[in-house]
N, C-alpha and C positions, 0 to 999 in steps of 0.2 A: 537146282542143287542146293540142298540145305546142309549146312555145317553146324555142328554143335561146338560151342566154345565153352571151355571150362576155366573158370576164374578161381584161383586159389589165393586167399588172403592170408597173410602171415598172422599168427596168433598175437593178440595184443599183449604187450609186456606191461607189467605193473611198474609204475614209476617208483624209483627209490625215494626214500624219505630224505628230504633236504636237511642237511646239518650245517652248522656254522663253519666247521672245518672244510666241508665240501665247497661252501660259498667262497671262503678265503682261498682255497686252492684254485678255483676257477678264476677269481680276480687276479691272483698272482700269475697264472698261466697267460692271461690276457695282457697283463702289464709287461711280462718278460718276453712276450712273443713266442712262448713255448720252448725257449732254448735254455731255461733254467736261470739260476741266479748268476752264474759265471758268464753265461752267454749274454745276459743283459748288461752286465757290468764291464765286460772286456773292452768294448769300444771306449767307454769312459776312462778306464785305466790307461789305455793307449794315449788318449788325449792328454790326461794329466801328466803322464811321463814325457810326452812330446813338448809340454810347456816349459821344460827345463831348457834354457837356451844353450846353443853351441854343441850339445851332445847327441841330439837326435835319438833319444832313448825310446821314443815311440816305435821307431823302425826296428830297433833291437828287440823290443818287446814282441813285435810281430814276426820275429825271426828273419828279418830282411837285413842281415848284417852288412852285406855288400853295398846295398843302397845307402845305409847309414854311414858307412866309411866313406863312400863317394861324396855324399853331401858334406861330411865333416871336412874333407880335403878341399872341396870347392868353395866352402864358406870363407876361407882365408882371403882369396882375392876379392870376394864380394863384400867383406867387412870394410874394405877401403872405400866402397861405394855405400853411401848412406841409404840409398833407395833399394838396391838389389838384395841386400842381406835380409831385410824384413820380409821381402816377398818370399825368399827361400824358407824363412822361419815359419811363416803362416802356411805356406804350401806343405811343409813337413807335418804340421799339426793336422791339416785336412787329410793328407795321405795316410797318416797313422790311423785316423778314425775310419777312413774308407776301407783300408786293407783289413783292419780288425773286424769291421762289420761284414766284410766278405768272408772272412774265416768263419765267423759265427754262422753266417747263412749257408756256407758250404758244409758245415757239420750237421746241419739240421736234417 
């Protein structure tokens, strides 16, 4: 039994001319992860806001107001402890970055 196979190749497309703007656009897309300028800067803004002590602004920026208020209230007993409050402060910075990166990844 002989079968005939037909192979259809797609037409070759001519490559577009490379321009400086096109190169810059590709470099920017690679640097920003394809999420645009705000998507690339959002986690950094969240970290910068969370560096303000006592206010947990990074969580407010990520629209996690309940978490921010809870951490604001719990910090008062922890301030009496010299060790535990810095742990909460560092954790809030990490959490602000993590959640903001998740928001950007979710919108992609």
